[in-house]
VEXVOSE-215125 format. One record per atom (N, C-alpha, C): residue in three letters; residue number from 0; atom name; chain; x, y, z. Coordinates in nm, 3 decimals, padded with zeros to 5 digits. Atoms other than C-alpha are relative to their C-alpha. Layout:
# VEXVOSE-215125
LONU  lolum  voro  torfi  palum       xx       yy       zz
LONU    ALA   NUM     CA      A        X        Y        Z
...
This chain:
# VEXVOSE-215125
LONU  lolum  voro  torfi  palum       xx       yy       zz
LONU    MET     0      N      A   00.142  -00.006   00.022
LONU    MET     0     CA      A   15.320   12.014   11.388
LONU    MET     0      C      A  -00.049   00.144   00.006
LONU    GLU     1      N      A   00.037  -00.140  -00.013
LONU    GLU     1     CA      A   15.293   12.371   11.492
LONU    GLU     1      C      A   00.040   00.077  -00.126
LONU    ALA     2      N      A  -00.045  -00.065   00.124
LONU    ALA     2     CA      A   15.487   12.476   11.183
LONU    ALA     2      C      A  -00.097  -00.032  -00.114
LONU    LEU     3      N      A   00.096   00.040   00.103
LONU    LEU     3     CA      A   15.244   12.281   10.966
LONU    LEU     3      C      A  -00.129   00.078   00.014
LONU    GLN     4      N      A   00.122  -00.077  -00.023
LONU    GLN     4     CA      A   14.946   12.452   11.126
LONU    GLN     4      C      A   00.022   00.145  -00.042
LONU    HIS     5      N      A  -00.030  -00.138   00.034
LONU    HIS     5     CA      A   15.113   12.787   11.080
LONU    HIS     5      C      A   00.004   00.016  -00.153
LONU    THR     6      N      A  -00.009  -00.006   00.146
LONU    THR     6     CA      A   15.186   12.713   10.712
LONU    THR     6      C      A  -00.139  -00.014  -00.063
LONU    VAL     7      N      A   00.135   00.020   00.054
LONU    VAL     7     CA      A   14.833   12.583   10.641
LONU    VAL     7      C      A  -00.086   00.121   00.032
LONU    GLY     8      N      A   00.077  -00.119  -00.038
LONU    GLY     8     CA      A   14.684   12.877   10.829
LONU    GLY     8      C      A   00.034   00.119  -00.087
LONU    SER     9      N      A  -00.038  -00.113   00.084
LONU    SER     9     CA      A   14.885   13.129   10.630
LONU    SER     9      C      A  -00.047  -00.019  -00.144
LONU    VAL    10      N      A   00.047   00.027   00.138
LONU    VAL    10     CA      A   14.795   12.960   10.296
LONU    VAL    10      C      A  -00.150   00.021  -00.008
LONU    LEU    11      N      A   00.146  -00.018   00.002
LONU    LEU    11     CA      A   14.425   12.950   10.387
LONU    LEU    11      C      A  -00.037   00.147   00.018
LONU    SER    12      N      A   00.032  -00.142  -00.017
LONU    SER    12     CA      A   14.429   13.310   10.502
LONU    SER    12      C      A   00.030   00.078  -00.127
LONU    SER    13      N      A  -00.034  -00.071   00.124
LONU    SER    13     CA      A   14.596   13.419   10.179
LONU    SER    13      C      A  -00.086  -00.046  -00.119
LONU    TYR    14      N      A   00.068   00.054   00.118
LONU    TYR    14     CA      A   14.420   13.189   09.927
LONU    TYR    14      C      A  -00.126  -00.079   00.036
LONU    GLY    15      N      A   00.114   00.076  -00.049
LONU    GLY    15     CA      A   14.116   13.062   10.119
LONU    GLY    15      C      A  -00.118  -00.001  -00.096
LONU    TRP    16      N      A   00.115  -00.007   00.091
LONU    TRP    16     CA      A   13.849   13.184   09.878
LONU    TRP    16      C      A   00.028  -00.078  -00.129
LONU    TYR    17      N      A  -00.035   00.074   00.122
LONU    TYR    17     CA      A   14.034   13.038   09.582
LONU    TYR    17      C      A  -00.008  -00.150   00.024
LONU    VAL    18      N      A   00.005   00.143  -00.034
LONU    VAL    18     CA      A   14.067   12.701   09.754
LONU    VAL    18      C      A  -00.144  -00.044   00.012
LONU    LEU    19      N      A   00.140   00.034  -00.015
LONU    LEU    19     CA      A   13.697   12.704   09.845
LONU    LEU    19      C      A  -00.070  -00.010  -00.137
LONU    LEU    20      N      A   00.061   00.003   00.135
LONU    LEU    20     CA      A   13.590   12.787   09.485
LONU    LEU    20      C      A   00.050  -00.120  -00.080
LONU    ALA    21      N      A  -00.054   00.116   00.071
LONU    ALA    21     CA      A   13.820   12.519   09.346
LONU    ALA    21      C      A  -00.063  -00.128   00.051
LONU    ALA    22      N      A   00.062   00.120  -00.058
LONU    ALA    22     CA      A   13.673   12.260   09.582
LONU    ALA    22      C      A  -00.144  -00.014  -00.047
LONU    VAL    23      N      A   00.140   00.004   00.049
LONU    VAL    23     CA      A   13.315   12.352   09.480
LONU    VAL    23      C      A  -00.001  -00.039  -00.148
LONU    ALA    24      N      A  -00.005   00.033   00.143
LONU    ALA    24     CA      A   13.410   12.334   09.110
LONU    ALA    24      C      A   00.032  -00.148  -00.021
LONU    VAL    25      N      A  -00.033   00.142   00.011
LONU    VAL    25     CA      A   13.567   11.990   09.154
LONU    VAL    25      C      A  -00.120  -00.086   00.039
LONU    TYR    26      N      A   00.119   00.074  -00.044
LONU    TYR    26     CA      A   13.258   11.870   09.343
LONU    TYR    26      C      A  -00.106  -00.002  -00.110
LONU    LEU    27      N      A   00.101  -00.007   00.106
LONU    LEU    27     CA      A   13.020   11.992   09.067
LONU    LEU    27      C      A   00.044  -00.080  -00.123
LONU    LEU    28      N      A  -00.050   00.075   00.113
LONU    LEU    28     CA      A   13.241   11.840   08.799
LONU    LEU    28      C      A  -00.015  -00.151   00.023
LONU    LEU    29      N      A   00.017   00.142  -00.032
LONU    LEU    29     CA      A   13.239   11.502   08.974
LONU    LEU    29      C      A  -00.147  -00.041  -00.006
LONU    GLN    30      N      A   00.143   00.030   00.006
LONU    GLN    30     CA      A   12.859   11.515   09.006
LONU    GLN    30      C      A  -00.046  -00.016  -00.146
LONU    LYS    31      N      A   00.040   00.005   00.142
LONU    LYS    31     CA      A   12.818   11.585   08.633
LONU    LYS    31      C      A   00.055  -00.125  -00.068
LONU    VAL    32      N      A  -00.060   00.119   00.060
LONU    VAL    32     CA      A   13.057   11.306   08.531
LONU    VAL    32      C      A  -00.070  -00.126   00.049
LONU    SER    33      N      A   00.067   00.121  -00.052
LONU    SER    33     CA      A   12.886   11.055   08.761
LONU    SER    33      C      A  -00.140  -00.014  -00.060
LONU    ARG    34      N      A   00.133   00.008   00.064
LONU    ARG    34     CA      A   12.541   11.143   08.613
LONU    ARG    34      C      A   00.014  -00.050  -00.143
LONU    GLY    35      N      A  -00.022   00.043   00.139
LONU    GLY    35     CA      A   12.677   11.098   08.261
LONU    GLY    35      C      A   00.033  -00.148  -00.007
LONU    LEU    36      N      A  -00.035   00.143  -00.001
LONU    LEU    36     CA      A   12.824   10.759   08.346
LONU    LEU    36      C      A  -00.120  -00.085   00.038
LONU    ALA    37      N      A   00.118   00.076  -00.041
LONU    ALA    37     CA      A   12.500   10.646   08.514
LONU    ALA    37      C      A  -00.102  -00.005  -00.113
LONU    ALA    38      N      A   00.098  -00.004   00.108
LONU    ALA    38     CA      A   12.287   10.753   08.214
LONU    ALA    38      C      A   00.044  -00.084  -00.119
LONU    ARG    39      N      A  -00.051   00.076   00.113
LONU    ARG    39     CA      A   12.510   10.576   07.962
LONU    ARG    39      C      A  -00.010  -00.149   00.030
LONU    PRO    40      N      A   00.006   00.145  -00.023
LONU    PRO    40     CA      A   12.442   10.206   07.918
LONU    PRO    40      C      A   00.141  -00.057   00.002
LONU    SER    41      N      A  -00.134   00.060  -00.010
LONU    SER    41     CA      A   12.733   09.987   08.004
LONU    SER    41      C      A   00.038  -00.064  -00.132
LONU    GLY    42      N      A  -00.050   00.052   00.127
LONU    GLY    42     CA      A   12.948   09.857   07.720
LONU    GLY    42      C      A  -00.017  -00.149  -00.015
LONU    ARG    43      N      A   00.006   00.146   00.010
LONU    ARG    43     CA      A   12.915   09.486   07.800
LONU    ARG    43      C      A  -00.130  -00.052  -00.059
LONU    PRO    44      N      A   00.121   00.056   00.060
LONU    PRO    44     CA      A   12.545   09.421   07.726
LONU    PRO    44      C      A  -00.014   00.036  -00.148
LONU    GLY    45      N      A   00.006  -00.039   00.141
LONU    GLY    45     CA      A   12.565   09.616   07.394
LONU    GLY    45      C      A   00.091  -00.087  -00.085
LONU    ALA    46      N      A  -00.094   00.084   00.073
LONU    ALA    46     CA      A   12.866   09.414   07.288
LONU    ALA    46      C      A  -00.054  -00.141  -00.013
LONU    ALA    47      N      A   00.058   00.135   00.004
LONU    ALA    47     CA      A   12.687   09.089   07.372
LONU    ALA    47      C      A  -00.112  -00.005  -00.103
LONU    GLU    48      N      A   00.109  -00.002   00.098
LONU    GLU    48     CA      A   12.383   09.192   07.163
LONU    GLU    48      C      A   00.055   00.004  -00.142
LONU    ALA    49      N      A  -00.060  -00.009   00.132
LONU    ALA    49     CA      A   12.603   09.281   06.868
LONU    ALA    49      C      A   00.062  -00.133  -00.039
LONU    ALA    50      N      A  -00.059   00.130   00.030
LONU    ALA    50     CA      A   12.781   08.948   06.895
LONU    ALA    50      C      A  -00.108  -00.103  -00.028
LONU    GLU    51      N      A   00.108   00.097   00.019
LONU    GLU    51     CA      A   12.449   08.765   06.909
LONU    GLU    51      C      A  -00.071   00.020  -00.134
LONU    GLU    52      N      A   00.077  -00.026   00.121
LONU    GLU    52     CA      A   12.294   08.936   06.602
LONU    GLU    52      C      A   00.085   00.068  -00.108
LONU    PRO    53      N      A  -00.079  -00.062   00.107
LONU    PRO    53     CA      A   12.559   08.999   06.337
LONU    PRO    53      C      A  -00.076   00.002  -00.132
LONU    ASP    54      N      A   00.076   00.001   00.126
LONU    ASP    54     CA      A   12.314   08.906   06.062
LONU    ASP    54      C      A  -00.089   00.123  -00.013
LONU    VAL    55      N      A   00.079  -00.123   00.004
LONU    VAL    55     CA      A   12.099   09.207   06.158
LONU    VAL    55      C      A   00.087   00.116  -00.048
LONU    VAL    56      N      A  -00.092  -00.107   00.040
LONU    VAL    56     CA      A   12.398   09.435   06.123
LONU    VAL    56      C      A   00.034  -00.013  -00.148
LONU    VAL    57      N      A  -00.034   00.022   00.140
LONU    VAL    57     CA      A   12.489   09.279   05.788
LONU    VAL    57      C      A  -00.117   00.040  -00.089
LONU    ARG    58      N      A   00.118  -00.037   00.080
LONU    ARG    58     CA      A   12.131   09.317   05.658
LONU    ARG    58      C      A  -00.018   00.151  -00.006
LONU    ARG    59      N      A   00.014  -00.146  -00.004
LONU    ARG    59     CA      A   12.123   09.680   05.768
LONU    ARG    59      C      A   00.103   00.065  -00.092
LONU    GLN    60      N      A  -00.103  -00.055   00.087
LONU    GLN    60     CA      A   12.452   09.752   05.591
LONU    GLN    60      C      A  -00.029  -00.026  -00.147
LONU    GLU    61      N      A   00.037   00.030   00.139
LONU    GLU    61     CA      A   12.332   09.579   05.274
LONU    GLU    61      C      A  -00.113   00.089  -00.046
LONU    ALA    62      N      A   00.112  -00.088   00.037
LONU    ALA    62     CA      A   12.009   09.780   05.280
LONU    ALA    62      C      A   00.051   00.141  -00.025
LONU    LEU    63      N      A  -00.057  -00.133   00.022
LONU    LEU    63     CA      A   12.210   10.102   05.316
LONU    LEU    63      C      A   00.075   00.007  -00.133
LONU    ALA    64      N      A  -00.075   00.003   00.126
LONU    ALA    64     CA      A   12.437   10.003   05.027
LONU    ALA    64      C      A  -00.095  -00.001  -00.119
LONU    ALA    65      N      A   00.098   00.006   00.109
LONU    ALA    65     CA      A   12.135   09.918   04.809
LONU    ALA    65      C      A  -00.069   00.135  -00.019
LONU    ALA    66      N      A   00.064  -00.131   00.010
LONU    ALA    66     CA      A   11.969   10.250   04.891
LONU    ALA    66      C      A   00.094   00.102  -00.062
LONU    ARG    67      N      A  -00.098  -00.091   00.059
LONU    ARG    67     CA      A   12.287   10.439   04.808
LONU    ARG    67      C      A   00.015  -00.024  -00.150
LONU    LEU    68      N      A  -00.013   00.035   00.141
LONU    LEU    68     CA      A   12.320   10.254   04.479
LONU    LEU    68      C      A  -00.121   00.048  -00.079
LONU    ARG    69      N      A   00.123  -00.043   00.066
LONU    ARG    69     CA      A   11.957   10.327   04.390
LONU    ARG    69      C      A  -00.001   00.152  -00.017
LONU    MET    70      N      A  -00.003  -00.147   00.008
LONU    MET    70     CA      A   11.998   10.696   04.469
LONU    MET    70      C      A   00.104   00.047  -00.103
LONU    GLN    71      N      A  -00.103  -00.037   00.098
LONU    GLN    71     CA      A   12.318   10.712   04.262
LONU    GLN    71      C      A  -00.049  -00.024  -00.143
LONU    GLU    72      N      A   00.054   00.028   00.133
LONU    GLU    72     CA      A   12.142   10.551   03.964
LONU    GLU    72      C      A  -00.103   00.106  -00.040
LONU    GLU    73      N      A   00.098  -00.106   00.030
LONU    GLU    73     CA      A   11.857   10.803   03.990
LONU    GLU    73      C      A   00.071   00.130  -00.036
LONU    LEU    74      N      A  -00.075  -00.122   00.028
LONU    LEU    74     CA      A   12.108   11.086   04.001
LONU    LEU    74      C      A   00.066  -00.006  -00.137
LONU    ASN    75      N      A  -00.061   00.016   00.133
LONU    ASN    75     CA      A   12.290   10.949   03.696
LONU    ASN    75      C      A  -00.104   00.015  -00.111
LONU    ALA    76      N      A   00.106  -00.012   00.100
LONU    ALA    76     CA      A   11.960   10.920   03.506
LONU    ALA    76      C      A  -00.041   00.146  -00.017
LONU    GLN    77      N      A   00.036  -00.142   00.008
LONU    GLN    77     CA      A   11.871   11.279   03.591
LONU    GLN    77      C      A   00.109   00.079  -00.072
LONU    ALA    78      N      A  -00.111  -00.070   00.067
LONU    ALA    78     CA      A   12.215   11.394   03.479
LONU    ALA    78      C      A  -00.003  -00.026  -00.150
LONU    GLU    79      N      A   00.009   00.032   00.143
LONU    GLU    79     CA      A   12.174   11.214   03.145
LONU    GLU    79      C      A  -00.113   00.078  -00.067
LONU    LYS    80      N      A   00.113  -00.076   00.056
LONU    LYS    80     CA      A   11.832   11.374   03.090
LONU    LYS    80      C      A   00.038   00.147  -00.015
LONU    TYR    81      N      A  -00.040  -00.140   00.005
LONU    TYR    81     CA      A   11.978   11.715   03.170
LONU    TYR    81      C      A   00.098   00.024  -00.115
LONU    LYS    82      N      A  -00.097  -00.015   00.108
LONU    LYS    82     CA      A   12.269   11.666   02.931
LONU    LYS    82      C      A  -00.069  -00.006  -00.136
LONU    GLU    83      N      A   00.073   00.013   00.127
LONU    GLU    83     CA      A   12.033   11.556   02.653
LONU    GLU    83      C      A  -00.080   00.127  -00.028
LONU    LYS    84      N      A   00.078  -00.122   00.017
LONU    LYS    84     CA      A   11.811   11.857   02.710
LONU    LYS    84      C      A   00.091   00.116  -00.038
LONU    GLN    85      N      A  -00.094  -00.106   00.033
LONU    GLN    85     CA      A   12.113   12.087   02.703
LONU    GLN    85      C      A   00.049  -00.012  -00.144
LONU    LYS    86      N      A  -00.042   00.020   00.139
LONU    LYS    86     CA      A   12.227   11.932   02.374
LONU    LYS    86      C      A  -00.108   00.045  -00.096
LONU    GLN    87      N      A   00.110  -00.041   00.086
LONU    GLN    87     CA      A   11.883   11.985   02.222
LONU    GLN    87      C      A  -00.012   00.152  -00.004
LONU    LEU    88      N      A   00.008  -00.146  -00.003
LONU    LEU    88     CA      A   11.875   12.347   02.338
LONU    LEU    88      C      A   00.114   00.063  -00.079
LONU    GLU    89      N      A  -00.115  -00.053   00.073
LONU    GLU    89     CA      A   12.222   12.407   02.199
LONU    GLU    89      C      A  -00.019  -00.018  -00.151
LONU    GLU    90      N      A   00.027   00.024   00.143
LONU    GLU    90     CA      A   12.122   12.252   01.865
LONU    GLU    90      C      A  -00.104   00.097  -00.052
LONU    GLU    91      N      A   00.104  -00.094   00.042
LONU    GLU    91     CA      A   11.811   12.471   01.851
LONU    GLU    91      C      A   00.059   00.140  -00.012
LONU    ARG    92      N      A  -00.065  -00.131   00.008
LONU    ARG    92     CA      A   12.018   12.782   01.925
LONU    ARG    92      C      A   00.087   00.009  -00.126
LONU    ARG    93      N      A  -00.085   00.002   00.118
LONU    ARG    93     CA      A   12.262   12.683   01.651
LONU    ARG    93      C      A  -00.085   00.015  -00.126
LONU    ARG    94      N      A   00.089  -00.011   00.116
LONU    ARG    94     CA      A   11.976   12.637   01.404
LONU    ARG    94      C      A  -00.054   00.141  -00.015
LONU    GLN    95      N      A   00.052  -00.136   00.007
LONU    GLN    95     CA      A   11.832   12.975   01.495
LONU    GLN    95      C      A   00.107   00.097  -00.050
LONU    LYS    96      N      A  -00.108  -00.089   00.046
LONU    LYS    96     CA      A   12.169   13.143   01.444
LONU    LYS    96      C      A   00.024  -00.018  -00.149
LONU    ILE    97      N      A  -00.019   00.026   00.144
LONU    ILE    97     CA      A   12.209   12.974   01.105
LONU    ILE    97      C      A  -00.113   00.063  -00.080
LONU    ALA    98      N      A   00.115  -00.056   00.071
LONU    ALA    98     CA      A   11.857   13.074   01.001
LONU    ALA    98      C      A   00.007   00.153   00.000
LONU    MET    99      N      A  -00.011  -00.145  -00.008
LONU    MET    99     CA      A   11.916   13.430   01.119
LONU    MET    99      C      A   00.109   00.049  -00.097
LONU    TRP   100      N      A  -00.108  -00.038   00.091
LONU    TRP   100     CA      A   12.244   13.447   00.926
LONU    TRP   100      C      A  -00.046  -00.010  -00.145
LONU    GLU   101      N      A   00.049   00.017   00.137
LONU    GLU   101     CA      A   12.078   13.313   00.611
LONU    GLU   101      C      A  -00.100   00.109  -00.036
LONU    SER   102      N      A   00.098  -00.104   00.030
LONU    SER   102     CA      A   11.792   13.559   00.639
LONU    SER   102      C      A   00.068   00.136  -00.013
LONU    MET   103      N      A  -00.071  -00.126   00.014
LONU    MET   103     CA      A   12.035   13.844   00.688
LONU    MET   103      C      A   00.072   00.005  -00.134
LONU    GLN   104      N      A  -00.066   00.004   00.131
LONU    GLN   104     CA      A   12.224   13.730   00.376
LONU    GLN   104      C      A  -00.100   00.026  -00.112
LONU    GLU   105      N      A   00.104  -00.022   00.101
LONU    GLU   105     CA      A   11.895   13.733   00.186
LONU    GLU   105      C      A  -00.061   00.139   00.009
LONU    GLY   106      N      A   00.051  -00.135  -00.016
LONU    GLY   106     CA      A   11.816   14.082   00.315
LONU    GLY   106      C      A  -00.131   00.006   00.076
LONU    LYS   107      N      A   00.125  -00.001  -00.078
LONU    LYS   107     CA      A   11.526   13.984   00.538
LONU    LYS   107      C      A   00.029   00.054   00.139
LONU    SER   108      N      A  -00.017  -00.058  -00.133
LONU    SER   108     CA      A   11.463   14.130   00.879
LONU    SER   108      C      A   00.022  -00.109   00.104
LONU    TYR   109      N      A  -00.029   00.093  -00.109
LONU    TYR   109     CA      A   11.573   13.965   01.201
LONU    TYR   109      C      A  -00.129  -00.042   00.070
LONU    LYS   110      N      A   00.124   00.030  -00.072
LONU    LYS   110     CA      A   11.227   13.988   01.365
LONU    LYS   110      C      A  -00.088  -00.095  -00.080
LONU    GLY   111      N      A   00.077   00.092   00.082
LONU    GLY   111     CA      A   11.060   13.816   01.075
LONU    GLY   111      C      A   00.055  -00.141   00.012
LONU    ASN   112      N      A  -00.064   00.130  -00.016
LONU    ASN   112     CA      A   11.308   13.532   01.111
LONU    ASN   112      C      A  -00.034  -00.059   00.136
LONU    LEU   113      N      A   00.036   00.048  -00.133
LONU    LEU   113     CA      A   11.233   13.508   01.482
LONU    LEU   113      C      A  -00.141  -00.057   00.001
LONU    LYS   114      N      A   00.139   00.048   00.005
LONU    LYS   114     CA      A   10.861   13.472   01.413
LONU    LYS   114      C      A  -00.007  -00.135  -00.070
LONU    LEU   115      N      A   00.000   00.128   00.071
LONU    LEU   115     CA      A   10.931   13.195   01.166
LONU    LEU   115      C      A   00.053  -00.111   00.089
LONU    ASN   116      N      A  -00.057   00.102  -00.088
LONU    ASN   116     CA      A   11.148   13.009   01.417
LONU    ASN   116      C      A  -00.097  -00.038   00.110
LONU    GLN   117      N      A   00.097   00.030  -00.105
LONU    GLN   117     CA      A   10.883   13.037   01.686
LONU    GLN   117      C      A  -00.115  -00.082  -00.055
LONU    GLN   118      N      A   00.107   00.077   00.060
LONU    GLN   118     CA      A   10.617   12.907   01.448
LONU    GLN   118      C      A   00.044  -00.142  -00.028
LONU    GLU   119      N      A  -00.050   00.134   00.025
LONU    GLU   119     CA      A   10.837   12.612   01.360
LONU    GLU   119      C      A   00.006  -00.081   00.128
LONU    VAL   120      N      A  -00.012   00.071  -00.126
LONU    VAL   120     CA      A   10.892   12.523   01.722
LONU    VAL   120      C      A  -00.136  -00.038   00.055
LONU    GLU   121      N      A   00.131   00.026  -00.057
LONU    GLU   121     CA      A   10.527   12.548   01.824
LONU    GLU   121      C      A  -00.075  -00.115  -00.066
LONU    PRO   122      N      A   00.077   00.110   00.056
LONU    PRO   122     CA      A   10.352   12.323   01.570
LONU    PRO   122      C      A   00.079  -00.130  -00.013
LONU    GLY   123      N      A  -00.081   00.121   00.016
LONU    GLY   123     CA      A   10.638   12.077   01.551
LONU    GLY   123      C      A   00.101   00.022  -00.111
LONU    ALA   124      N      A  -00.100  -00.010   00.106
LONU    ALA   124     CA      A   10.884   12.001   01.277
LONU    ALA   124      C      A  -00.072   00.023  -00.133
LONU    SER   125      N      A   00.061  -00.028   00.130
LONU    SER   125     CA      A   10.769   12.170   00.957
LONU    SER   125      C      A   00.100  -00.035  -00.109
LONU    ALA   126      N      A  -00.086   00.048   00.109
LONU    ALA   126     CA      A   10.903   12.052   00.624
LONU    ALA   126      C      A   00.078   00.113  -00.065
LONU    SER   127      N      A  -00.070  -00.107   00.070
LONU    SER   127     CA      A   10.992   12.390   00.478
LONU    SER   127      C      A   00.011   00.123   00.090
LONU    ALA   128      N      A  -00.021  -00.122  -00.076
LONU    ALA   128     CA      A   11.131   12.707   00.625
LONU    ALA   128      C      A  -00.021   00.123  -00.088
LONU    VAL   129      N      A   00.025  -00.109   00.091
LONU    VAL   129     CA      A   11.013   12.922   00.335
LONU    VAL   129      C      A  -00.110   00.088   00.059
LONU    PRO   130      N      A   00.103  -00.087  -00.058
LONU    PRO   130     CA      A   10.823   13.228   00.462
LONU    PRO   130      C      A  -00.122   00.009  -00.092
LONU    LYS   131      N      A   00.124  -00.011   00.077
LONU    LYS   131     CA      A   10.463   13.251   00.355
LONU    LYS   131      C      A  -00.020   00.145  -00.043
LONU    SER   132      N      A   00.024  -00.135   00.047
LONU    SER   132     CA      A   10.366   13.550   00.146
LONU    SER   132      C      A  -00.126   00.054   00.068
LONU    LYS   133      N      A   00.114  -00.062  -00.067
LONU    LYS   133     CA      A   10.126   13.795   00.303
LONU    LYS   133      C      A  -00.117   00.008  -00.099
LONU    PRO   134      N      A   00.115  -00.013   00.091
LONU    PRO   134     CA      A   09.774   13.789   00.163
LONU    PRO   134      C      A  -00.022   00.148  -00.032
LONU    ASN   135      N      A   00.027  -00.137   00.041
LONU    ASN   135     CA      A   09.665   14.097  -00.026
LONU    ASN   135      C      A  -00.109   00.057   00.089
LONU    LYS   136      N      A   00.096  -00.062  -00.090
LONU    LYS   136     CA      A   09.496   14.318   00.228
LONU    LYS   136      C      A  -00.049   00.129  -00.062
LONU    LYS   137      N      A   00.056  -00.125   00.048
LONU    LYS   137     CA      A   09.266   14.602   00.144
LONU    LYS   137      C      A   00.051   00.113   00.088
LONU    PRO   138      N      A  -00.041  -00.113  -00.084
LONU    PRO   138     CA      A   09.389   14.941   00.257
LONU    PRO   138      C      A  -00.119   00.047   00.084
LONU    LEU   139      N      A   00.107  -00.047  -00.087
LONU    LEU   139     CA      A   09.194   15.099   00.538
LONU    LEU   139      C      A  -00.085   00.107  -00.067
LONU    ARG   140      N      A   00.073  -00.102   00.073
LONU    ARG   140     CA      A   09.098   15.387   00.311
LONU    ARG   140      C      A   00.033  -00.013  -00.148
LONU    GLY   141      N      A  -00.024   00.002   00.144
LONU    GLY   141     CA      A   09.065   15.408  -00.059
LONU    GLY   141      C      A   00.094   00.114  -00.038
LONU    GLY   142      N      A  -00.092  -00.103   00.045
LONU    GLY   142     CA      A   09.306   15.620  -00.260
LONU    GLY   142      C      A  -00.068   00.134  -00.024
LONU    ASP   143      N      A   00.068  -00.124   00.032
LONU    ASP   143     CA      A   09.039   15.880  -00.340
LONU    ASP   143      C      A  -00.067   00.064   00.121
LONU    VAL   144      N      A   00.066  -00.053  -00.119
LONU    VAL   144     CA      A   08.922   15.941   00.017
LONU    VAL   144      C      A   00.088   00.111   00.059
LONU    SER   145      N      A  -00.071  -00.113  -00.058
LONU    SER   145     CA      A   09.018   16.274   00.169
LONU    SER   145      C      A  -00.029   00.007   00.150
LONU    ILE   146      N      A   00.021  -00.011  -00.144
LONU    ILE   146     CA      A   09.065   16.341   00.539
LONU    ILE   146      C      A  -00.061   00.135   00.037
LONU    LEU   147      N      A   00.050  -00.134  -00.031
LONU    LEU   147     CA      A   08.941   16.699   00.510
LONU    LEU   147      C      A  -00.141   00.000   00.060
LONU    PRO   148      N      A   00.133  -00.005  -00.061
LONU    PRO   148     CA      A   08.573   16.621   00.589
LONU    PRO   148      C      A   00.001  -00.035   00.149
LONU    THR   149      N      A  -00.002   00.040  -00.140
LONU    THR   149     CA      A   08.674   16.473   00.924
LONU    THR   149      C      A   00.064   00.105   00.090
LONU    LEU   150      N      A  -00.068  -00.101  -00.080
LONU    LEU   150     CA      A   08.871   16.780   01.036
LONU    LEU   150      C      A  -00.097   00.110   00.042
LONU    THR   151      N      A   00.080  -00.114  -00.046
LONU    THR   151     CA      A   08.723   17.064   01.240
LONU    THR   151      C      A   00.047   00.126  -00.072
LONU    LYS   152      N      A  -00.037  -00.126   00.065
LONU    LYS   152     CA      A   08.733   17.424   01.121
LONU    LYS   152      C      A   00.136   00.047   00.048
LONU    HIS   153      N      A  -00.127  -00.044  -00.055
LONU    HIS   153     CA      A   09.021   17.501   01.352
LONU    HIS   153      C      A   00.116  -00.082  -00.058
LONU    GLN   154      N      A  -00.105   00.086   00.055
LONU    GLN   154     CA      A   09.222   17.201   01.227
LONU    GLN   154      C      A   00.024   00.030  -00.147
LONU    LYS   155      N      A  -00.014  -00.034   00.141
LONU    LYS   155     CA      A   09.151   17.292   00.864
LONU    LYS   155      C      A   00.079   00.130  -00.017
LONU    ALA   156      N      A  -00.069  -00.128   00.010
LONU    ALA   156     CA      A   09.270   17.648   00.922
LONU    ALA   156      C      A   00.148  -00.019   00.033
LONU    SER   157      N      A  -00.140   00.024  -00.039
LONU    SER   157     CA      A   09.586   17.527   01.096
LONU    SER   157      C      A   00.074  -00.073  -00.112
LONU    LEU   158      N      A  -00.061   00.075   00.109
LONU    LEU   158     CA      A   09.656   17.282   00.814
LONU    LEU   158      C      A   00.025   00.091  -00.120
LONU    LEU   159      N      A  -00.013  -00.091   00.111
LONU    LEU   159     CA      A   09.597   17.550   00.552
LONU    LEU   159      C      A   00.115   00.098   00.023
LONU    ASN   160      N      A  -00.110  -00.092  -00.034
LONU    ASN   160     CA      A   09.835   17.791   00.732
LONU    ASN   160      C      A   00.135  -00.068  -00.015
LONU    SER   161      N      A  -00.128   00.068   00.008
LONU    SER   161     CA      A   10.108   17.531   00.756
LONU    SER   161      C      A   00.037  -00.031  -00.146
LONU    VAL   162      N      A  -00.027   00.027   00.140
LONU    VAL   162     CA      A   10.074   17.440   00.387
LONU    VAL   162      C      A   00.043   00.127  -00.070
LONU    THR   163      N      A  -00.038  -00.125   00.066
LONU    THR   163     CA      A   10.089   17.804   00.279
LONU    THR   163      C      A   00.137   00.046   00.048
LONU    CYS   164      N      A  -00.133  -00.039  -00.049
LONU    CYS   164     CA      A   10.390   17.869   00.503
LONU    CYS   164      C      A   00.108  -00.081  -00.069
LONU    TRP   165      N      A  -00.101   00.084   00.063
LONU    TRP   165     CA      A   10.576   17.577   00.353
LONU    TRP   165      C      A   00.012   00.032  -00.149
LONU    SER   166      N      A  -00.010  -00.032   00.143
LONU    SER   166     CA      A   10.490   17.678   00.001
LONU    SER   166      C      A   00.081   00.130  -00.019
LONU    HIS   167      N      A  -00.079  -00.122   00.013
LONU    HIS   167     CA      A   10.641   18.024   00.066
LONU    HIS   167      C      A   00.147  -00.027   00.028
LONU    VAL   168      N      A  -00.139   00.032  -00.030
LONU    VAL   168     CA      A   10.956   17.870   00.211
LONU    VAL   168      C      A   00.064  -00.069  -00.120
LONU    ASP   169      N      A  -00.056   00.072   00.114
LONU    ASP   169     CA      A   11.002   17.638  -00.087
LONU    ASP   169      C      A   00.018   00.091  -00.121
LONU    GLY   170      N      A  -00.003  -00.081   00.122
LONU    GLY   170     CA      A   10.932   17.901  -00.347
LONU    GLY   170      C      A   00.076   00.122   00.016
């Protein structure tokens, strides 16, 4: 017995603080586990309720399945609409490229072709893609109007100097 006391005394003197900390940690761990077990409802009453009301569980599962099916159908419908829209956009791009190629073959400008395509898209489907001729517009100034009356003396002198300089260079 004396040897046991001596052995326990030497272990406690060497590792006493470690043993004390380990004992406190085990105590706190047991307290936490016991609180968790007390807060959790026991398994028996829940199992009895589930056995008593299986039709509730079945109805809930059917409702979930129906909701999933409905959501999947909505997603499929949205995907179909998106695909159709993409096809229409691709067809419109193809038409624009063809129209641009044809106008380039005819020697028309690219920007004029773009304006025609935009006008076709805005009002709807037009029957012909033939460009309209521009109406005859009056020029802003007549052919016999001179700009000299609108110039200042300094501008007239500068213009006269530049004309005379160029005439000497050409001649």
